[in-house]
C-alpha positions in Angstrom: 26.1 62.0 126.2 29.0 60.4 128.1 30.6 57.0 127.9 31.2 55.7 131.5 33.2 52.7 130.4 33.5 49.9 127.9 33.1 46.5 129.7 33.7 42.9 128.7 36.0 43.9 125.8 37.3 41.0 123.9 39.5 40.9 120.8 38.8 38.6 117.9 41.7 37.1 116.1 42.3 38.6 112.7 44.6 37.4 109.9 45.6 41.0 109.1 47.9 42.5 111.7 46.8 46.2 111.2 43.1 45.4 111.7 41.8 44.7 115.2 38.2 43.5 115.9 36.6 43.9 119.3 33.2 43.2 121.0 32.0 44.6 124.3 29.4 46.5 126.3 29.2 50.3 126.4 27.9 51.9 129.5 26.3 55.2 128.6 25.2 58.1 130.9 23.0 61.1 129.9 22.2 62.9 133.1 19.6 60.9 135.1 19.4 58.2 132.4 21.9 55.3 132.1 22.0 52.6 129.5 24.1 49.7 128.3 24.5 48.5 124.7 26.4 45.7 123.1 28.8 47.0 120.5 31.3 45.6 117.9 34.0 47.7 116.4 37.0 47.5 114.2 40.2 49.5 114.6 42.2 49.8 111.4 45.6 51.4 111.4 46.3 53.4 108.3 49.8 54.4 107.1 49.0 58.1 107.7 46.7 59.7 110.2 44.6 58.4 113.1 43.2 54.9 113.1 39.8 54.3 111.4 37.1 53.1 113.7 34.1 51.2 112.3 31.4 50.9 115.1 28.2 48.9 115.2 25.7 49.4 118.1 24.0 46.0 118.4 21.3 46.9 120.8 18.4 49.3 120.1 18.6 52.5 122.2 16.0 55.3 122.9 18.6 58.0 122.3 19.8 59.6 119.0 22.5 57.4 117.5 25.0 59.9 116.1 26.0 61.4 119.5 26.3 57.9 120.9 28.5 56.7 118.1 30.7 59.9 118.3 31.1 59.5 122.1 32.0 55.8 121.9 34.5 56.5 119.0 36.2 59.2 121.1 36.4 56.8 124.1 37.8 54.0 121.9 40.5 56.4 120.5 41.4 57.4 124.0 41.8 53.8 125.1 43.9 53.0 122.0 46.2 56.0 122.7 46.8 55.0 126.3 47.2 51.3 125.5 44.2 50.1 127.5 42.6 48.0 124.8 43.1 44.2 125.1 
């Protein structure tokens, strides 16, 4: 399972500065099959350790959910580290 990209990312305004809420579309690739799924996630920065990512896949998919969630979380963490989140 590979995340090709996260498209149409938009950030929701939040009253708490260390919690960021996003929505977007995840483009997934698994060999010959490709799929897109609407997602919503929250990125919460803790005082110690990496940020906590809460992810909701809003569209039903025909693939197992745990590998999808793991791959999307890793991609989100990479985007956060490189400063490419809106």
